[in-house]
C-alpha positions in Angstrom: -80.1 81.7 15.5 -81.6 82.7 12.2 -79.8 86.1 12.2 -76.7 85.8 14.2 -74.6 88.9 14.9 -72.0 89.4 12.1 -68.4 88.6 13.0 -65.2 88.1 11.2 -63.1 85.0 11.8 -59.3 85.2 11.6 -57.6 81.9 11.3 -54.2 81.4 12.8 -52.1 78.7 11.0 -50.1 76.4 13.2 -47.7 73.7 12.3 -48.5 70.1 13.3 -45.7 70.1 15.9 -47.0 73.3 17.4 -50.6 71.9 17.7 -49.3 68.7 19.2 -47.0 70.4 21.7 -49.4 73.3 22.5 -52.6 71.4 22.9 -52.1 67.6 23.3 -49.0 67.9 25.5 -48.7 71.2 27.4 -52.4 71.9 27.7 -53.7 68.4 28.2 -50.8 66.6 30.0 -49.6 69.5 32.1 -52.4 72.0 32.7 -55.6 69.9 32.5 -54.8 67.6 35.4 -53.6 70.5 37.6 -56.7 72.5 36.9 -58.9 69.6 37.8 -56.9 68.7 40.9 -55.5 65.4 39.6 -51.8 66.1 40.3 -50.9 62.4 39.9 -51.7 62.7 36.2 -49.4 65.8 35.8 -46.7 65.2 33.3 -44.2 68.0 32.5 -41.5 65.9 30.9 -42.6 66.4 27.3 -43.8 70.0 27.6 -42.2 72.5 25.4 -42.8 75.9 27.1 -41.1 77.8 24.2 -43.8 76.5 21.8 -46.6 77.4 24.2 -45.2 80.9 24.4 -44.9 81.1 20.6 -48.5 80.0 20.0 -49.9 82.4 22.7 -47.9 85.2 21.2 -49.2 84.5 17.7 -52.8 84.7 19.0 -52.0 87.8 20.9 -50.4 89.6 17.9 -53.4 88.6 15.7 -55.8 90.2 18.2 -53.6 93.3 18.4 -53.6 93.6 14.6 -57.4 93.3 14.4 -58.3 95.6 17.4 -59.3 99.2 16.9 -58.0 101.9 19.2 -59.3 101.4 22.7 -61.1 98.2 21.8 -61.9 95.2 24.1 -60.1 91.9 23.6 -61.9 89.0 25.3 -59.5 86.0 25.8 -60.9 82.6 26.6 -59.4 79.8 28.7 -56.2 78.4 30.0 -54.8 77.5 26.5 -54.2 81.3 26.1 -53.0 82.1 29.6 -50.0 84.1 28.3 -51.9 86.1 25.6 -53.0 88.9 27.9 -49.4 89.7 28.9 -48.4 89.9 25.2 -51.4 92.0 24.3 -50.8 94.5 27.2 -47.2 94.9 26.2 -48.0 95.5 22.5 -51.2 97.5 22.9 -51.6 99.3 26.2 -54.6 101.1 24.9 -56.7 97.9 24.8 -59.1 96.7 27.4 -58.5 93.0 28.1 -61.0 90.5 29.6 -60.2 86.9 30.3 -62.7 84.1 31.1 -61.5 80.8 32.6 -63.8 78.0 31.6 -62.2 75.3 33.7 -61.9 75.1 37.5 -59.1 77.1 39.1 -57.5 74.8 41.7 -56.3 75.5 45.2 -53.0 77.2 45.6 -51.1 74.1 46.7 -52.1 72.4 43.5 -51.7 75.3 41.1 -48.2 76.0 42.5 -47.1 72.6 41.1 -46.9 74.3 37.7 -43.2 75.4 37.1 -44.5 78.5 35.1 -46.9 79.7 37.7 -45.5 83.2 38.1 -45.5 83.9 34.4 -49.1 82.6 34.1 -50.3 84.8 36.9 -48.4 87.9 35.8 -50.0 87.6 32.4 -53.5 87.2 33.8 -52.9 90.2 36.1 -52.4 92.3 32.9 -56.2 92.0 32.3 -58.8 94.5 33.3 -61.3 91.7 34.1 -60.7 88.1 35.0 -63.8 85.9 35.2 -64.6 82.5 36.5 -67.8 80.4 36.7 -68.2 80.4 40.5 -66.9 82.2 43.5 -64.7 79.3 44.7 -62.6 79.4 41.5 -62.3 83.2 41.9 -61.1 82.8 45.4 -58.6 80.2 44.5 -57.2 82.6 41.8 -57.1 85.5 44.2 -55.2 83.4 46.8 -52.7 82.3 44.2 -52.1 85.8 42.9 -51.6 87.2 46.4 -49.3 84.5 47.7 -47.3 83.7 44.6 -46.7 87.1 43.0 -47.7 89.6 45.7 -51.0 91.0 44.3 -53.0 92.9 46.8 -56.6 91.9 47.5 -59.5 94.2 47.5 -62.4 93.7 50.0 -64.5 90.6 50.0 -68.2 91.1 49.2 -71.2 88.8 49.5 -71.7 86.4 46.6 -74.5 87.1 44.1 -77.9 85.7 44.9 -77.7 83.3 41.9 -75.2 81.2 43.9 -75.9 78.7 46.7 -73.9 80.2 49.6 -73.7 77.1 51.9 -74.2 73.4 51.9 -72.3 72.2 48.8 -68.6 71.2 48.3 -68.0 74.4 46.2 -70.1 77.0 48.1 -68.7 80.3 49.1 -70.4 83.1 51.1 -68.1 85.9 50.1 -65.7 86.6 47.3 -62.8 88.9 46.5 -64.0 91.9 44.4 -60.7 92.9 42.8 -56.9 92.6 42.9 -54.3 95.4 42.6 -50.9 94.7 41.0 -48.3 96.9 39.4 -50.5 99.9 39.6 -53.4 98.2 38.0 -56.8 97.2 39.2 -58.1 93.8 38.1 -61.8 93.2 38.5 -62.7 89.6 39.5 -66.1 88.4 38.4 -67.9 85.1 39.1 -70.2 84.4 36.2 -71.4 80.9 35.4 -71.9 80.5 31.6 -75.5 80.4 30.6 -77.5 78.6 28.0 -80.0 79.7 25.4 -83.2 78.4 27.1 -85.5 80.0 24.5 -83.8 78.2 21.7 -83.8 74.9 23.6 -87.5 75.2 24.4 -88.3 76.1 20.8 -86.3 73.1 19.6 -88.2 70.8 22.0 -91.2 71.1 19.7 -89.5 71.1 16.4 -90.2 68.4 13.9 -86.6 67.1 14.0 -86.6 66.7 17.8 -90.0 65.1 17.8 -88.8 62.7 15.1 -85.7 61.8 17.2 -88.0 61.5 20.2 -90.2 58.9 18.5 -87.2 56.8 17.8 -86.0 57.1 21.5 -89.4 56.0 22.7 -89.7 53.1 20.3 -86.1 51.8 20.4 -84.8 52.7 23.8 -87.4 53.5 26.4 -90.1 51.0 25.4 -92.1 52.0 28.5 -89.0 51.9 30.8 -87.5 54.7 32.9 -84.7 56.3 30.9 -81.5 57.6 32.6 -79.3 59.8 30.5 -75.7 60.6 31.1 -73.9 62.9 28.6 -70.3 63.8 28.7 -67.1 63.0 27.0 -64.2 60.5 27.5 -62.1 62.0 30.2 -60.8 60.8 33.5 -62.3 63.9 35.2 -65.9 63.1 34.1 -66.7 60.3 36.5 -68.0 57.9 33.8 -66.5 54.8 35.4 -67.9 55.8 38.9 -71.3 56.2 37.3 -71.2 52.8 35.6 -70.1 51.1 38.8 -73.0 52.8 40.7 -75.4 51.6 38.0 -74.0 48.1 38.3 -74.6 48.2 42.1 -78.1 49.4 41.5 -78.9 46.4 39.3 -77.3 44.1 41.9 -79.5 45.5 44.7 -82.7 46.0 42.8 -83.7 43.0 40.7 -87.2 44.6 40.4 -85.5 47.2 38.1 -84.3 44.6 35.7 -86.1 45.3 32.4 -87.6 48.5 33.9 -84.7 50.9 33.5 -82.2 51.7 30.8 -79.1 53.9 30.9 -78.1 55.9 27.9 -74.4 56.8 28.2 -73.5 59.3 25.6 -69.7 59.7 26.0 -68.0 61.5 23.1 -64.6 60.0 22.2 -61.5 62.1 22.8 -59.3 63.3 20.1 -56.9 60.6 18.9 -53.3 60.6 19.9 -53.7 61.0 23.7 -53.0 57.7 25.4 -54.5 58.6 28.8 -57.9 59.2 27.1 -57.6 56.1 24.9 -57.0 54.1 28.1 -60.0 55.8 29.8 -62.3 55.0 26.8 -61.1 51.4 26.8 -62.0 51.1 30.5 -65.5 52.6 30.0 -66.2 50.4 27.0 -65.1 47.3 28.9 -67.1 48.2 31.9 -70.3 48.8 30.0 -69.8 45.6 28.1 -69.3 43.6 31.3 -72.4 45.1 32.9 -74.5 44.3 29.8 -73.1 40.8 29.8 -74.1 40.3 33.4 -77.6 41.6 33.3 -79.0 41.6 29.7 -82.1 39.7 28.9 -83.5 38.7 25.5 -85.6 41.9 25.3 -83.6 44.2 27.5 -80.0 45.6 27.4 -79.4 47.8 30.4 -76.8 50.2 28.9 -76.9 51.9 25.6 -73.4 53.3 24.9 -72.4 55.8 22.3 -69.1 57.6 21.6 -70.2 59.5 18.6 -70.8 63.3 18.7 -74.6 63.5 18.9 -76.2 66.4 16.9 -77.7 69.1 19.1 -81.3 68.5 18.0 -81.0 64.8 18.8 -79.5 65.6 22.2 -82.4 67.8 22.9 -84.7 64.9 22.2 -82.8 62.8 24.7 -83.3 65.6 27.3 -87.0 65.7 26.5 -87.4 61.9 27.1 -84.9 61.2 29.9 -86.6 60.7 33.3 -83.3 61.2 35.0 -80.2 63.1 33.9 -77.2 61.7 35.8 -74.1 63.9 35.8 -71.2 62.8 38.0 -67.9 64.4 37.2 -65.1 64.2 39.7 -64.3 67.8 38.8 -66.0 70.1 36.2 -65.8 73.8 35.7 -69.5 74.2 35.2 -71.3 71.5 33.2 -73.7 73.0 30.6 -75.4 69.6 30.1 -77.1 70.0 33.5 -78.3 73.5 32.6 -79.5 72.4 29.1 -81.5 69.5 30.7 -83.2 71.9 33.1 -84.0 74.2 30.2 -85.6 71.4 28.2 -87.7 70.2 31.1 -89.9 73.3 31.6 -93.3 71.9 32.9 -92.1 68.3 32.4 -90.7 67.1 35.7 -87.7 64.9 35.6 -84.7 64.6 38.0 -81.2 66.0 37.7 -78.6 64.0 39.7 -75.5 66.2 39.8 -72.1 65.9 41.3 -71.4 68.5 43.9 -67.9 69.0 42.4 -69.4 70.7 39.3 -69.7 74.4 39.1 -73.3 74.0 38.2 -74.0 72.5 41.6 -73.9 75.9 43.2 -76.4 77.5 40.8 -79.0 74.7 40.2 -80.9 74.6 43.5 -83.2 71.7 43.0 -80.7 69.1 41.7 -80.2 65.9 43.7 -76.5 66.4 44.7 -74.2 63.4 44.9 -70.6 62.7 45.8 -68.9 60.6 43.1 -66.1 59.7 45.5 -68.6 57.9 47.8 -70.4 54.7 46.8 -73.1 55.3 49.4 -73.9 58.8 48.3 -74.0 57.7 44.6 -76.3 54.8 45.5 -78.6 57.0 47.6 -78.8 59.7 44.9 -79.8 57.4 42.0 -82.4 55.5 44.0 -83.8 58.8 45.3 -84.1 60.0 41.7 -85.8 56.9 40.5 -88.3 56.9 43.4 -89.1 60.6 43.4 -92.8 61.4 43.0 -94.1 63.7 40.2 -94.9 66.6 42.5 -91.4 66.8 43.9 -89.9 66.4 40.5 -91.9 69.3 39.1 -91.1 71.5 42.1 -87.4 70.9 41.9 -87.3 71.2 38.1 -89.3 74.5 38.3 -86.6 76.0 40.5 -83.8 74.9 38.2 -85.6 76.0 35.0 -86.2 79.4 36.6 -82.5 79.7 37.4 -81.5 78.8 33.9 -84.0 81.2 32.3 -83.0 84.1 34.5 -79.4 83.9 33.6 -78.7 83.1 30.0 -75.6 83.1 27.9 -76.3 86.7 27.0 -76.5 87.6 30.6 -73.2 85.9 31.2 -71.5 87.9 28.4 -73.0 91.2 29.6 -71.9 90.6 33.2 -68.3 89.9 32.1 -68.2 93.0 29.9 -69.7 95.1 32.7 -66.5 94.7 34.6 -64.7 96.9 32.0 -64.7 100.5 33.0 -63.2 103.6 31.3 -61.6 104.5 34.6 -59.8 101.1 34.9 -56.0 101.9 34.8 -54.4 100.9 31.5 
């Protein structure tokens, strides 16, 4: 962090109308609900596909202008789905890698998008297409074969870093590559890593220790601390988590005054009604629960929508007895990995939705199903009652997994799929 690799940033100016249409409407109202398998939230009526094409082409042409002969262009996420196609047409000499940071849905859901063929044809202009976990890779391979006629390569066993069976998103085998229009497209399943060395160094920094003292004095006060960190989004399961916490307090009067939930839920960008409605619902729910159960010296829920600085968040990781992560869908969830990195030799319990990509790489988490009240209730009670030895054994497995596959390993694995022999 003190000596980052040098890089040059090229800013691409966009008009307000382009930003609104490209990001707030087409990306968030059309693509986001489909990618996370919430088709009832899908709204295509206000989408301007021409603007989405224009913005993608502008990014693509900027990359082409910067790239040296035979260079690699690494494109990230669904907002730039069309960029690979424009890059390939303009600069056939370039190698193109694409990484998809969100889930990739099942074929019947992805096919709802009216521009599905154009999106797939663009991605099939890449040399490498990467996803967090094999399930998303398989979903993409199926869409490419059934919707635009790509040919599948053989299936191979998944890498040992993945849990092959027993979770909602497990896969035992995965498609190695696709062939389309005379090209071979390598498919890679690579869950984004963290920087565990940096996190563990920060754990003992004066800033984190100072934040930790405030957490102990102002929030914990000898109680068990449950931390949930996400953002305001209907996919994140914040409302399901709050209802589960309310049921816990209803069942377990012995926990009154003995446990506190810190819900760090970063507010969404302004101007998107669905997220404003979600935030209002979360705020009202937290207020109602606090109103029901608060005592003179105890407020059960601490709720924050501000963006918490990283060193302060590390302090929360260090002092949280339980990290409770319950998205209804999530591409990966780095918070879960960061919590594990911060808990080396500390114990603690990670309660994790099995609908996160992280659930198939963190063997040691207490998995839960946010669609099931019973499973949510069982998981949080199990976490609060878990003995220290089991906590340490589970956390050791997760910390080992995080340390053995860092963000650098992720980047290297994605780049390893690029080969000079790959057809251009």
